[in-house]
Biopython code that builds the backbone (N, CA, C, O; Angstrom):
import numpy as np
from Bio.PDB.StructureBuilder import StructureBuilder

atoms = [
    (1, "UNK", "N", (11.492, -33.615, -4.771)),
    (1, "UNK", "CA", (10.815, -33.454, -6.100)),
    (1, "UNK", "C", (9.310, -33.990, -5.877)),
    (1, "UNK", "O", (9.085, -35.042, -5.279)),
    (2, "UNK", "N", (8.286, -33.150, -6.425)),
    (2, "UNK", "CA", (6.755, -33.381, -5.908)),
    (2, "UNK", "C", (6.997, -34.512, -7.313)),
    (2, "UNK", "O", (7.875, -34.522, -8.176)),
    (3, "UNK", "N", (5.607, -35.559, -7.046)),
    (3, "UNK", "CA", (5.404, -36.569, -7.502)),
    (3, "UNK", "C", (5.289, -36.379, -9.476)),
    (3, "UNK", "O", (5.820, -36.916, -10.448)),
    (4, "UNK", "N", (4.059, -35.066, -9.178)),
    (4, "UNK", "CA", (3.739, -34.664, -10.733)),
    (4, "UNK", "C", (5.181, -34.032, -10.765)),
    (4, "UNK", "O", (5.868, -34.750, -11.492)),
    (5, "UNK", "N", (5.814, -33.124, -10.340)),
    (5, "UNK", "CA", (7.183, -32.523, -11.278)),
    (5, "UNK", "C", (8.059, -34.000, -11.815)),
    (5, "UNK", "O", (8.403, -33.984, -12.997)),
    (6, "UNK", "N", (8.319, -34.902, -11.219)),
    (6, "UNK", "CA", (8.626, -36.037, -12.028)),
    (6, "UNK", "C", (7.975, -36.496, -13.081)),
    (6, "UNK", "O", (8.291, -36.566, -14.269)),
    (7, "UNK", "N", (7.042, -36.795, -12.509)),
    (7, "UNK", "CA", (6.112, -37.091, -13.974)),
    (7, "UNK", "C", (6.153, -36.389, -14.999)),
    (7, "UNK", "O", (6.131, -36.949, -16.095)),
    (8, "UNK", "N", (6.231, -34.791, -14.889)),
    (8, "UNK", "CA", (6.952, -34.342, -15.901)),
    (8, "UNK", "C", (8.010, -34.264, -16.485)),
    (8, "UNK", "O", (8.239, -34.020, -17.669)),
    (9, "UNK", "N", (8.704, -34.482, -15.615)),
    (9, "UNK", "CA", (10.090, -34.732, -16.397)),
    (9, "UNK", "C", (10.420, -35.880, -16.889)),
    (9, "UNK", "O", (11.401, -35.940, -17.630)),
    (10, "UNK", "N", (9.448, -37.374, -16.489)),
    (10, "UNK", "CA", (9.971, -38.397, -17.488)),
    (10, "UNK", "C", (9.011, -38.192, -18.460)),
    (10, "UNK", "O", (9.228, -38.908, -19.437)),
    (11, "UNK", "N", (7.781, -37.311, -18.600)),
    (11, "UNK", "CA", (7.057, -37.046, -19.896)),
    (11, "UNK", "C", (8.021, -36.483, -20.815)),
    (11, "UNK", "O", (8.084, -37.170, -21.835)),
    (12, "UNK", "N", (8.841, -35.425, -20.827)),
    (12, "UNK", "CA", (9.538, -34.704, -21.559)),
    (12, "UNK", "C", (10.559, -35.589, -21.934)),
    (12, "UNK", "O", (10.622, -35.864, -23.132)),
    (13, "UNK", "N", (11.255, -36.021, -21.281)),
    (13, "UNK", "CA", (12.219, -36.936, -21.457)),
    (13, "UNK", "C", (11.614, -37.671, -22.407)),
    (13, "UNK", "O", (11.609, -36.990, -23.433)),
    (14, "UNK", "N", (10.967, -38.986, -22.640)),
    (14, "UNK", "CA", (9.923, -39.482, -23.105)),
    (14, "UNK", "C", (9.667, -39.162, -24.815)),
    (14, "UNK", "O", (9.828, -39.843, -25.827)),
    (15, "UNK", "N", (9.145, -37.646, -24.534)),
    (15, "UNK", "CA", (9.087, -36.729, -25.770)),
    (15, "UNK", "C", (10.004, -36.569, -26.683)),
    (15, "UNK", "O", (9.896, -36.661, -27.906)),
    (16, "UNK", "N", (11.196, -36.251, -25.835)),
    (16, "UNK", "CA", (12.563, -35.976, -26.560)),
    (16, "UNK", "C", (13.213, -37.050, -27.588)),
    (16, "UNK", "O", (13.605, -36.865, -28.740)),
    (17, "UNK", "N", (13.200, -38.579, -26.574)),
    (17, "UNK", "CA", (13.404, -39.408, -27.296)),
    (17, "UNK", "C", (12.412, -40.288, -28.520)),
    (17, "UNK", "O", (12.646, -41.192, -29.321)),
    (18, "UNK", "N", (11.332, -39.552, -28.190)),
    (18, "UNK", "CA", (10.184, -39.516, -29.797)),
    (18, "UNK", "C", (10.972, -38.955, -30.571)),
    (18, "UNK", "O", (11.498, -39.670, -31.424)),
    (19, "UNK", "N", (11.310, -37.529, -30.536)),
    (19, "UNK", "CA", (12.042, -36.779, -31.421)),
    (19, "UNK", "C", (13.510, -37.489, -32.274)),
    (19, "UNK", "O", (13.692, -37.660, -33.480)),
    (20, "UNK", "N", (14.301, -37.758, -31.233)),
    (20, "UNK", "CA", (15.537, -38.364, -31.738)),
    (20, "UNK", "C", (15.070, -39.667, -32.825)),
    (20, "UNK", "O", (15.727, -40.099, -33.772)),
    (21, "UNK", "N", (13.956, -40.039, -32.429)),
    (21, "UNK", "CA", (13.371, -41.456, -33.575)),
    (21, "UNK", "C", (12.831, -41.215, -34.409)),
    (21, "UNK", "O", (12.978, -41.898, -35.422)),
    (22, "UNK", "N", (11.778, -39.925, -34.388)),
    (22, "UNK", "CA", (11.263, -39.620, -35.533)),
    (22, "UNK", "C", (12.440, -39.193, -36.557)),
    (22, "UNK", "O", (12.512, -39.460, -37.756)),
    (23, "UNK", "N", (13.393, -38.415, -35.712)),
    (23, "UNK", "CA", (14.498, -37.906, -36.503)),
    (23, "UNK", "C", (15.526, -38.723, -37.673)),
    (23, "UNK", "O", (16.120, -38.313, -38.670)),
    (24, "UNK", "N", (15.407, -40.132, -36.995)),
    (24, "UNK", "CA", (16.556, -41.074, -37.566)),
    (24, "UNK", "C", (15.255, -41.553, -38.444)),
    (24, "UNK", "O", (15.564, -42.467, -39.210)),
    (25, "UNK", "N", (14.286, -41.279, -38.501)),
    (25, "UNK", "CA", (13.547, -42.038, -39.602)),
    (25, "UNK", "C", (12.238, -42.862, -39.268)),
    (25, "UNK", "O", (11.284, -42.957, -40.040)),
    (26, "UNK", "N", (12.332, -43.562, -37.770)),
    (26, "UNK", "CA", (11.200, -44.279, -37.149)),
    (26, "UNK", "C", (9.885, -43.931, -37.368)),
    (26, "UNK", "O", (9.773, -42.810, -36.871)),
    (27, "UNK", "N", (8.694, -44.309, -37.894)),
    (27, "UNK", "CA", (7.555, -43.958, -37.445)),
    (27, "UNK", "C", (7.047, -43.941, -36.302)),
    (27, "UNK", "O", (7.653, -44.499, -35.387)),
    (28, "UNK", "N", (5.994, -43.392, -36.101)),
    (28, "UNK", "CA", (5.153, -42.720, -35.155)),
    (28, "UNK", "C", (4.792, -44.073, -34.099)),
    (28, "UNK", "O", (4.698, -44.170, -32.876)),
    (29, "UNK", "N", (4.663, -44.928, -35.104)),
    (29, "UNK", "CA", (3.848, -46.415, -34.333)),
    (29, "UNK", "C", (4.807, -46.944, -33.943)),
    (29, "UNK", "O", (4.776, -47.503, -32.846)),
    (30, "UNK", "N", (6.225, -46.931, -34.898)),
    (30, "UNK", "CA", (7.564, -47.778, -34.308)),
    (30, "UNK", "C", (7.919, -47.295, -33.260)),
    (30, "UNK", "O", (8.158, -48.115, -32.373)),
    (31, "UNK", "N", (8.099, -45.815, -32.922)),
    (31, "UNK", "CA", (8.926, -45.412, -31.814)),
    (31, "UNK", "C", (8.361, -45.439, -30.681)),
    (31, "UNK", "O", (9.022, -45.612, -29.657)),
    (32, "UNK", "N", (6.660, -45.224, -30.667)),
    (32, "UNK", "CA", (6.193, -45.244, -29.230)),
    (32, "UNK", "C", (6.154, -47.201, -28.781)),
    (32, "UNK", "O", (6.307, -47.571, -27.617)),
    (33, "UNK", "N", (5.963, -48.032, -29.755)),
    (33, "UNK", "CA", (6.532, -49.745, -29.893)),
    (33, "UNK", "C", (7.834, -49.874, -28.857)),
    (33, "UNK", "O", (8.053, -50.529, -27.838)),
    (34, "UNK", "N", (8.598, -48.887, -29.667)),
    (34, "UNK", "CA", (9.835, -49.399, -29.454)),
    (34, "UNK", "C", (10.144, -48.430, -27.885)),
    (34, "UNK", "O", (10.802, -49.054, -27.052)),
    (35, "UNK", "N", (9.886, -47.581, -27.648)),
    (35, "UNK", "CA", (10.067, -46.814, -26.656)),
    (35, "UNK", "C", (9.153, -48.005, -25.005)),
    (35, "UNK", "O", (9.677, -48.431, -23.977)),
    (36, "UNK", "N", (7.902, -48.114, -25.453)),
    (36, "UNK", "CA", (7.177, -49.005, -24.716)),
    (36, "UNK", "C", (8.021, -50.565, -24.476)),
    (36, "UNK", "O", (7.807, -51.057, -23.369)),
    (37, "UNK", "N", (8.694, -51.150, -25.152)),
    (37, "UNK", "CA", (9.243, -52.678, -24.931)),
    (37, "UNK", "C", (10.723, -51.881, -24.132)),
    (37, "UNK", "O", (11.097, -52.471, -23.119)),
    (38, "UNK", "N", (11.241, -51.080, -24.385)),
    (38, "UNK", "CA", (12.396, -50.546, -23.740)),
    (38, "UNK", "C", (11.782, -50.063, -22.359)),
    (38, "UNK", "O", (12.189, -50.672, -21.370)),
    (39, "UNK", "N", (11.089, -49.304, -22.211)),
    (39, "UNK", "CA", (10.350, -48.900, -20.957)),
    (39, "UNK", "C", (9.978, -50.448, -20.059)),
    (39, "UNK", "O", (10.186, -50.676, -18.868)),
    (40, "UNK", "N", (9.483, -51.190, -20.909)),
    (40, "UNK", "CA", (9.051, -52.286, -20.131)),
    (40, "UNK", "C", (10.275, -53.136, -19.501)),
    (40, "UNK", "O", (10.198, -53.771, -18.449)),
    (41, "UNK", "N", (11.044, -53.068, -20.057)),
    (41, "UNK", "CA", (12.683, -54.127, -19.753)),
    (41, "UNK", "C", (13.124, -53.428, -18.560)),
    (41, "UNK", "O", (13.478, -54.031, -17.547)),
    (42, "UNK", "N", (13.105, -52.048, -18.677)),
    (42, "UNK", "CA", (13.756, -51.193, -17.390)),
    (42, "UNK", "C", (12.979, -51.409, -16.334)),
    (42, "UNK", "O", (13.503, -51.679, -15.254)),
    (43, "UNK", "N", (11.729, -51.334, -16.455)),
    (43, "UNK", "CA", (11.062, -51.189, -15.366)),
    (43, "UNK", "C", (10.822, -52.525, -14.929)),
    (43, "UNK", "O", (10.735, -52.733, -13.719)),
    (44, "UNK", "N", (10.739, -53.177, -15.499)),
    (44, "UNK", "CA", (11.232, -54.842, -14.813)),
    (44, "UNK", "C", (12.299, -55.202, -13.846)),
    (44, "UNK", "O", (12.311, -55.791, -12.765)),
    (45, "UNK", "N", (13.438, -54.493, -14.818)),
    (45, "UNK", "CA", (14.830, -54.891, -14.197)),
    (45, "UNK", "C", (14.902, -54.334, -12.884)),
    (45, "UNK", "O", (15.603, -54.860, -12.019)),
    (46, "UNK", "N", (13.999, -52.964, -12.606)),
    (46, "UNK", "CA", (14.044, -52.109, -11.754)),
    (46, "UNK", "C", (12.832, -52.770, -10.391)),
    (46, "UNK", "O", (12.766, -52.588, -9.175)),
    (47, "UNK", "N", (12.300, -53.297, -11.040)),
    (47, "UNK", "CA", (11.177, -53.894, -9.631)),
    (47, "UNK", "C", (12.045, -55.233, -9.460)),
    (47, "UNK", "O", (11.506, -55.846, -8.539)),
    (48, "UNK", "N", (12.927, -55.820, -9.839)),
    (48, "UNK", "CA", (13.558, -56.809, -9.696)),
    (48, "UNK", "C", (14.644, -56.582, -8.582)),
    (48, "UNK", "O", (14.763, -57.339, -7.618)),
    (49, "UNK", "N", (15.491, -55.376, -8.819)),
    (49, "UNK", "CA", (16.609, -55.055, -7.889)),
    (49, "UNK", "C", (16.095, -54.397, -6.949)),
    (49, "UNK", "O", (16.925, -54.139, -6.077)),
    (50, "UNK", "N", (15.023, -53.990, -6.737)),
    (50, "UNK", "CA", (13.989, -53.461, -5.271)),
    (50, "UNK", "C", (14.375, -54.531, -4.346)),
    (50, "UNK", "O", (14.151, -55.739, -4.415)),
    (51, "UNK", "N", (15.398, -53.398, -2.907)),
    (51, "UNK", "CA", (15.677, -55.126, -2.150)),
    (51, "UNK", "C", (14.535, -54.759, -1.118)),
    (51, "UNK", "O", (14.521, -55.451, -0.100)),
    (52, "UNK", "N", (13.763, -53.964, -1.212)),
    (52, "UNK", "CA", (12.632, -54.215, -0.131)),
    (52, "UNK", "C", (11.888, -55.357, -0.572)),
    (52, "UNK", "O", (11.713, -56.378, 0.095)),
    (53, "UNK", "N", (11.356, -55.084, -2.000)),
    (53, "UNK", "CA", (10.572, -56.170, -2.299)),
    (53, "UNK", "C", (10.641, -56.066, -3.836)),
    (53, "UNK", "O", (10.086, -55.307, -4.631)),
    (54, "UNK", "N", (11.594, -57.185, -3.999)),
    (54, "UNK", "CA", (11.778, -57.597, -5.427)),
    (54, "UNK", "C", (10.640, -58.670, -6.335)),
    (54, "UNK", "O", (10.130, -59.743, -6.017)),
    (55, "UNK", "N", (10.554, -58.010, -7.313)),
    (55, "UNK", "CA", (9.386, -59.074, -7.741)),
    (55, "UNK", "C", (10.048, -59.374, -9.359)),
    (55, "UNK", "O", (10.464, -58.522, -10.144)),
    (56, "UNK", "N", (10.003, -60.464, -9.499)),
    (56, "UNK", "CA", (10.435, -61.129, -10.570)),
    (56, "UNK", "C", (9.635, -60.828, -11.810)),
    (56, "UNK", "O", (8.553, -61.307, -11.470)),
    (57, "UNK", "N", (9.483, -60.430, -12.823)),
    (57, "UNK", "CA", (8.872, -60.578, -13.712)),
    (57, "UNK", "C", (8.808, -60.998, -14.981)),
    (57, "UNK", "O", (7.849, -61.452, -15.605)),
    (58, "UNK", "N", (10.479, -60.710, -15.471)),
    (58, "UNK", "CA", (10.774, -61.518, -16.323)),
    (58, "UNK", "C", (11.160, -62.786, -16.016)),
    (58, "UNK", "O", (11.577, -63.035, -14.885)),
    (59, "UNK", "N", (11.059, -63.877, -17.108)),
    (59, "UNK", "CA", (11.606, -64.696, -16.365)),
    (59, "UNK", "C", (12.920, -65.114, -16.210)),
    (59, "UNK", "O", (13.698, -64.755, -17.093)),
    (60, "UNK", "N", (13.444, -65.930, -15.107)),
    (60, "UNK", "CA", (14.624, -65.698, -15.031)),
    (60, "UNK", "C", (15.707, -66.711, -15.953)),
    (60, "UNK", "O", (16.900, -66.563, -16.214)),
    (61, "UNK", "N", (14.778, -67.740, -16.294)),
    (61, "UNK", "CA", (15.629, -68.403, -17.138)),
    (61, "UNK", "C", (16.368, -67.893, -18.426)),
    (61, "UNK", "O", (17.342, -68.470, -18.909)),
    (62, "UNK", "N", (15.797, -66.744, -18.933)),
    (62, "UNK", "CA", (15.887, -66.321, -20.175)),
    (62, "UNK", "C", (17.365, -65.067, -19.889)),
    (62, "UNK", "O", (17.766, -64.200, -20.665)),
    (63, "UNK", "N", (17.775, -65.350, -18.789)),
    (63, "UNK", "CA", (19.228, -64.395, -18.386)),
    (63, "UNK", "C", (18.997, -62.790, -19.104)),
    (63, "UNK", "O", (19.707, -62.416, -20.037)),
    (64, "UNK", "N", (18.020, -62.025, -18.576)),
    (64, "UNK", "CA", (17.498, -60.439, -19.262)),
    (64, "UNK", "C", (18.147, -59.716, -18.612)),
    (64, "UNK", "O", (17.747, -59.870, -17.458)),
    (65, "UNK", "N", (19.254, -58.696, -18.638)),
    (65, "UNK", "CA", (19.835, -57.955, -17.978)),
    (65, "UNK", "C", (19.888, -56.782, -17.784)),
    (65, "UNK", "O", (21.093, -56.592, -17.619)),
    (66, "UNK", "N", (19.271, -55.615, -17.665)),
    (66, "UNK", "CA", (19.056, -53.748, -17.859)),
    (66, "UNK", "C", (20.757, -53.822, -18.338)),
    (66, "UNK", "O", (21.267, -53.621, -19.440)),
    (67, "UNK", "N", (21.416, -54.224, -16.925)),
    (67, "UNK", "CA", (23.026, -53.463, -16.922)),
    (67, "UNK", "C", (23.559, -54.378, -17.987)),
    (67, "UNK", "O", (24.312, -53.808, -18.776)),
    (68, "UNK", "N", (23.390, -55.426, -18.164)),
    (68, "UNK", "CA", (23.919, -55.839, -19.322)),
    (68, "UNK", "C", (23.772, -55.334, -20.550)),
    (68, "UNK", "O", (24.653, -55.456, -21.401)),
    (69, "UNK", "N", (22.757, -54.780, -20.742)),
    (69, "UNK", "CA", (22.567, -54.295, -22.161)),
    (69, "UNK", "C", (22.839, -53.021, -22.283)),
    (69, "UNK", "O", (23.213, -52.499, -23.333)),
    (70, "UNK", "N", (22.607, -52.241, -20.838)),
    (70, "UNK", "CA", (23.713, -50.921, -20.933)),
    (70, "UNK", "C", (25.044, -50.880, -21.124)),
    (70, "UNK", "O", (25.558, -49.881, -21.628)),
    (71, "UNK", "N", (25.919, -52.163, -20.675)),
    (71, "UNK", "CA", (27.356, -52.086, -21.000)),
    (71, "UNK", "C", (27.510, -52.557, -22.693)),
    (71, "UNK", "O", (28.663, -52.693, -23.100)),
    (72, "UNK", "N", (26.713, -52.728, -23.373)),
    (72, "UNK", "CA", (26.970, -53.171, -24.827)),
    (72, "UNK", "C", (26.784, -51.787, -25.511)),
    (72, "UNK", "O", (26.166, -50.798, -25.118)),
    (73, "UNK", "N", (27.589, -52.032, -26.796)),
    (73, "UNK", "CA", (27.059, -50.633, -27.851)),
    (73, "UNK", "C", (27.125, -51.646, -29.195)),
    (73, "UNK", "O", (27.001, -52.870, -29.241)),
    (74, "UNK", "N", (27.356, -50.725, -30.211)),
    (74, "UNK", "CA", (27.138, -51.686, -31.657)),
    (74, "UNK", "C", (26.605, -52.978, -31.834)),
    (74, "UNK", "O", (25.666, -53.301, -31.107)),
    (75, "UNK", "N", (27.017, -53.741, -32.635)),
    (75, "UNK", "CA", (26.068, -54.794, -33.096)),
    (75, "UNK", "C", (25.895, -55.440, -31.801)),
    (75, "UNK", "O", (24.759, -55.702, -31.406)),
    (76, "UNK", "N", (26.926, -55.717, -31.108)),
    (76, "UNK", "CA", (26.650, -56.646, -29.737)),
    (76, "UNK", "C", (25.185, -55.900, -29.106)),
    (76, "UNK", "O", (24.599, -56.859, -28.604)),
    (77, "UNK", "N", (24.635, -55.115, -28.969)),
    (77, "UNK", "CA", (23.883, -54.463, -28.357)),
    (77, "UNK", "C", (22.373, -54.740, -29.430)),
    (77, "UNK", "O", (21.248, -55.024, -29.019)),
    (78, "UNK", "N", (22.645, -54.618, -30.337)),
    (78, "UNK", "CA", (21.944, -54.680, -31.259)),
    (78, "UNK", "C", (20.903, -56.342, -31.150)),
    (78, "UNK", "O", (19.711, -56.628, -31.038)),
    (79, "UNK", "N", (22.255, -57.112, -31.267)),
    (79, "UNK", "CA", (22.202, -58.488, -31.318)),
    (79, "UNK", "C", (21.541, -59.205, -29.541)),
    (79, "UNK", "O", (21.030, -60.302, -29.318)),
    (80, "UNK", "N", (21.751, -58.386, -28.852)),
    (80, "UNK", "CA", (21.174, -58.793, -27.459)),
    (80, "UNK", "C", (20.074, -58.721, -27.196)),
    (80, "UNK", "O", (19.472, -59.708, -26.773)),
    (81, "UNK", "N", (19.292, -57.154, -27.419)),
    (81, "UNK", "CA", (18.131, -56.577, -27.613)),
    (81, "UNK", "C", (17.357, -57.359, -28.299)),
    (81, "UNK", "O", (16.241, -57.569, -27.826)),
    (82, "UNK", "N", (17.691, -57.940, -29.465)),
    (82, "UNK", "CA", (16.720, -58.865, -30.599)),
    (82, "UNK", "C", (16.589, -60.190, -29.922)),
    (82, "UNK", "O", (15.499, -60.761, -29.951)),
    (83, "UNK", "N", (17.729, -60.783, -29.247)),
    (83, "UNK", "CA", (17.574, -61.825, -28.929)),
    (83, "UNK", "C", (16.885, -61.857, -27.649)),
    (83, "UNK", "O", (16.367, -62.887, -27.217)),
    (84, "UNK", "N", (16.867, -60.433, -26.865)),
    (84, "UNK", "CA", (15.559, -60.371, -25.471)),
    (84, "UNK", "C", (14.179, -60.612, -26.377)),
    (84, "UNK", "O", (13.459, -61.573, -26.108)),
    (85, "UNK", "N", (13.872, -59.781, -27.362)),
    (85, "UNK", "CA", (12.777, -59.663, -27.827)),
    (85, "UNK", "C", (12.432, -61.024, -28.610)),
    (85, "UNK", "O", (11.242, -61.322, -28.715)),
    (86, "UNK", "N", (12.955, -61.473, -28.907)),
    (86, "UNK", "CA", (12.856, -62.783, -29.546)),
    (86, "UNK", "C", (12.323, -63.661, -28.242)),
    (86, "UNK", "O", (11.171, -64.094, -28.240)),
    (87, "UNK", "N", (13.179, -63.884, -27.194)),
    (87, "UNK", "CA", (13.118, -65.089, -26.241)),
    (87, "UNK", "C", (11.576, -64.445, -25.747)),
    (87, "UNK", "O", (10.548, -65.025, -26.097)),
    (88, "UNK", "N", (11.548, -63.721, -25.258)),
    (88, "UNK", "CA", (10.690, -62.780, -24.605)),
    (88, "UNK", "C", (9.055, -63.430, -25.572)),
    (88, "UNK", "O", (8.015, -63.768, -25.006)),
    (89, "UNK", "N", (9.235, -63.436, -26.696)),
    (89, "UNK", "CA", (8.160, -63.679, -27.480)),
    (89, "UNK", "C", (7.831, -65.209, -28.016)),
    (89, "UNK", "O", (7.124, -65.607, -28.942)),
    (90, "UNK", "N", (8.471, -65.749, -27.248)),
    (90, "UNK", "CA", (8.091, -67.231, -26.999)),
    (90, "UNK", "C", (7.721, -68.067, -25.785)),
    (90, "UNK", "O", (7.498, -69.265, -25.612)),
    (91, "UNK", "N", (7.739, -66.968, -24.993)),
    (91, "UNK", "CA", (6.946, -67.436, -23.588)),
    (91, "UNK", "C", (5.758, -67.731, -24.108)),
    (91, "UNK", "O", (5.349, -67.247, -25.164)),
    (92, "UNK", "N", (4.877, -68.870, -23.116)),
    (92, "UNK", "CA", (3.514, -68.861, -23.103)),
    (92, "UNK", "C", (2.755, -68.363, -22.393)),
    (92, "UNK", "O", (1.620, -68.839, -22.395)),
    (93, "UNK", "N", (3.032, -67.270, -21.543)),
    (93, "UNK", "CA", (2.099, -66.244, -20.847)),
    (93, "UNK", "C", (2.047, -65.008, -21.357)),
    (93, "UNK", "O", (2.840, -64.581, -22.195)),
    (94, "UNK", "N", (1.046, -64.339, -20.840)),
    (94, "UNK", "CA", (0.915, -63.238, -21.661)),
    (94, "UNK", "C", (1.949, -62.142, -22.327)),
    (94, "UNK", "O", (1.804, -61.194, -23.099)),
    (95, "UNK", "N", (3.101, -62.761, -21.622)),
    (95, "UNK", "CA", (4.456, -62.048, -21.976)),
    (95, "UNK", "C", (4.842, -62.343, -23.437)),
    (95, "UNK", "O", (5.295, -61.564, -24.275)),
    (96, "UNK", "N", (4.567, -63.604, -23.540)),
    (96, "UNK", "CA", (4.864, -64.046, -25.012)),
    (96, "UNK", "C", (3.914, -63.589, -26.154)),
    (96, "UNK", "O", (4.241, -63.526, -27.339)),
    (97, "UNK", "N", (2.672, -63.271, -25.632)),
    (97, "UNK", "CA", (1.415, -62.806, -26.518)),
    (97, "UNK", "C", (1.883, -61.486, -26.901)),
    (97, "UNK", "O", (1.737, -61.274, -28.104)),
    (98, "UNK", "N", (2.491, -60.371, -26.125)),
    (98, "UNK", "CA", (2.360, -59.023, -26.007)),
    (98, "UNK", "C", (3.985, -58.919, -27.055)),
    (98, "UNK", "O", (4.208, -58.042, -27.890)),
    (99, "UNK", "N", (4.744, -59.851, -26.760)),
    (99, "UNK", "CA", (6.288, -59.527, -27.231)),
    (99, "UNK", "C", (6.516, -60.862, -28.593)),
    (99, "UNK", "O", (7.590, -60.973, -29.185)),
    (100, "UNK", "N", (5.343, -61.731, -28.880)),
    (100, "UNK", "CA", (5.600, -62.454, -29.948)),
    (100, "UNK", "C", (5.791, -62.044, -31.411)),
    (100, "UNK", "O", (6.156, -62.974, -32.131)),
    (101, "UNK", "N", (5.572, -60.473, -32.205)),
    (101, "UNK", "CA", (6.354, -60.401, -33.573)),
    (101, "UNK", "C", (6.715, -59.442, -33.188)),
    (101, "UNK", "O", (6.419, -58.503, -33.928)),
    (102, "UNK", "N", (7.637, -59.002, -31.709)),
    (102, "UNK", "CA", (8.232, -57.765, -31.728)),
    (102, "UNK", "C", (9.261, -57.353, -32.193)),
    (102, "UNK", "O", (10.052, -58.165, -31.714)),
    (103, "UNK", "N", (9.867, -56.657, -32.803)),
    (103, "UNK", "CA", (10.983, -56.187, -33.027)),
    (103, "UNK", "C", (12.029, -55.118, -33.118)),
    (103, "UNK", "O", (11.623, -53.956, -33.116)),
    (104, "UNK", "N", (13.262, -55.333, -33.194)),
    (104, "UNK", "CA", (14.009, -53.901, -32.938)),
    (104, "UNK", "C", (13.625, -53.133, -34.261)),
    (104, "UNK", "O", (13.985, -53.773, -35.249)),
    (105, "UNK", "N", (13.064, -52.073, -34.529)),
    (105, "UNK", "CA", (13.038, -51.002, -35.458)),
    (105, "UNK", "C", (14.164, -50.169, -35.722)),
    (105, "UNK", "O", (14.541, -49.747, -36.815)),
    (106, "UNK", "N", (14.739, -49.951, -34.407)),
    (106, "UNK", "CA", (16.053, -48.765, -34.798)),
    (106, "UNK", "C", (17.093, -49.151, -35.268)),
    (106, "UNK", "O", (17.864, -49.906, -34.676)),
    (107, "UNK", "N", (17.314, -48.571, -36.692)),
    (107, "UNK", "CA", (18.244, -48.994, -37.195)),
    (107, "UNK", "C", (19.787, -48.869, -36.970)),
    (107, "UNK", "O", (20.660, -49.637, -37.375)),
    (108, "UNK", "N", (19.916, -47.800, -36.278)),
    (108, "UNK", "CA", (21.145, -47.276, -36.121)),
    (108, "UNK", "C", (21.548, -47.888, -34.489)),
    (108, "UNK", "O", (21.078, -47.389, -33.467)),
    (109, "UNK", "N", (22.365, -48.883, -34.502)),
    (109, "UNK", "CA", (22.804, -49.458, -32.852)),
    (109, "UNK", "C", (23.399, -48.129, -31.709)),
    (109, "UNK", "O", (23.354, -48.056, -30.481)),
    (110, "UNK", "N", (23.941, -47.195, -32.748)),
    (110, "UNK", "CA", (24.385, -46.003, -31.908)),
    (110, "UNK", "C", (23.213, -45.319, -30.727)),
    (110, "UNK", "O", (23.269, -45.127, -29.512)),
    (111, "UNK", "N", (21.858, -45.011, -32.084)),
    (111, "UNK", "CA", (20.827, -44.675, -31.083)),
    (111, "UNK", "C", (20.123, -45.511, -30.353)),
    (111, "UNK", "O", (19.262, -45.027, -29.619)),
    (112, "UNK", "N", (20.254, -46.464, -30.373)),
    (112, "UNK", "CA", (19.992, -47.762, -29.309)),
    (112, "UNK", "C", (20.104, -47.730, -28.251)),
    (112, "UNK", "O", (19.328, -47.856, -27.304)),
    (113, "UNK", "N", (21.792, -47.433, -28.424)),
    (113, "UNK", "CA", (22.519, -47.324, -26.818)),
    (113, "UNK", "C", (22.191, -46.130, -26.405)),
    (113, "UNK", "O", (22.347, -45.973, -25.194)),
    (114, "UNK", "N", (21.675, -44.973, -27.155)),
    (114, "UNK", "CA", (21.490, -43.719, -26.680)),
    (114, "UNK", "C", (20.253, -43.803, -25.973)),
    (114, "UNK", "O", (20.256, -42.990, -25.049)),
    (115, "UNK", "N", (19.193, -44.468, -26.040)),
    (115, "UNK", "CA", (18.164, -44.617, -25.862)),
    (115, "UNK", "C", (18.135, -45.512, -24.643)),
    (115, "UNK", "O", (17.219, -45.301, -23.849)),
    (116, "UNK", "N", (19.098, -46.593, -24.339)),
    (116, "UNK", "CA", (19.207, -47.569, -23.642)),
    (116, "UNK", "C", (20.014, -47.041, -22.014)),
    (116, "UNK", "O", (19.902, -47.572, -20.909)),
    (117, "UNK", "N", (20.592, -46.161, -22.308)),
    (117, "UNK", "CA", (21.806, -45.385, -21.242)),
    (117, "UNK", "C", (20.972, -44.208, -21.006)),
    (117, "UNK", "O", (21.378, -43.300, -20.282)),
]
sb = StructureBuilder()
sb.init_structure("model")
sb.init_model(0)
sb.init_chain("A")
sb.init_seg("    ")
for serial, (resi, resn, name, xyz) in enumerate(atoms, 1):
    if name == "N":
        sb.init_residue(resn, " ", resi, " ")
    sb.init_atom(name, np.array(xyz, "f"), 0.0, 1.0, " ", f" {name:<3s}", serial, name[0])
structure = sb.get_structure()
């Protein structure tokens, strides 16, 4: 598949998630923010898992794992996601500045699970 087709597929998928969040009552600003947080976490994990050139983006001491997040659901998933946002907000780097007041605005754990999976 060409890069353009892959990019188009990714953009279409993101827009479908925006529709899901909007239908759940999440405002446009909030769903852009929430999807950005989740995408950042997923991409940081993928960079770290790269066998040829692993890059540690997230602080190792925070024990942030996308795989663990994806295995949780319900209240446990919601609590872990909140913990991750909170811990990232405490960092003294630019990462901390970005996540300083980050909050989970996705009120339904089942919807958060759908987005993570």
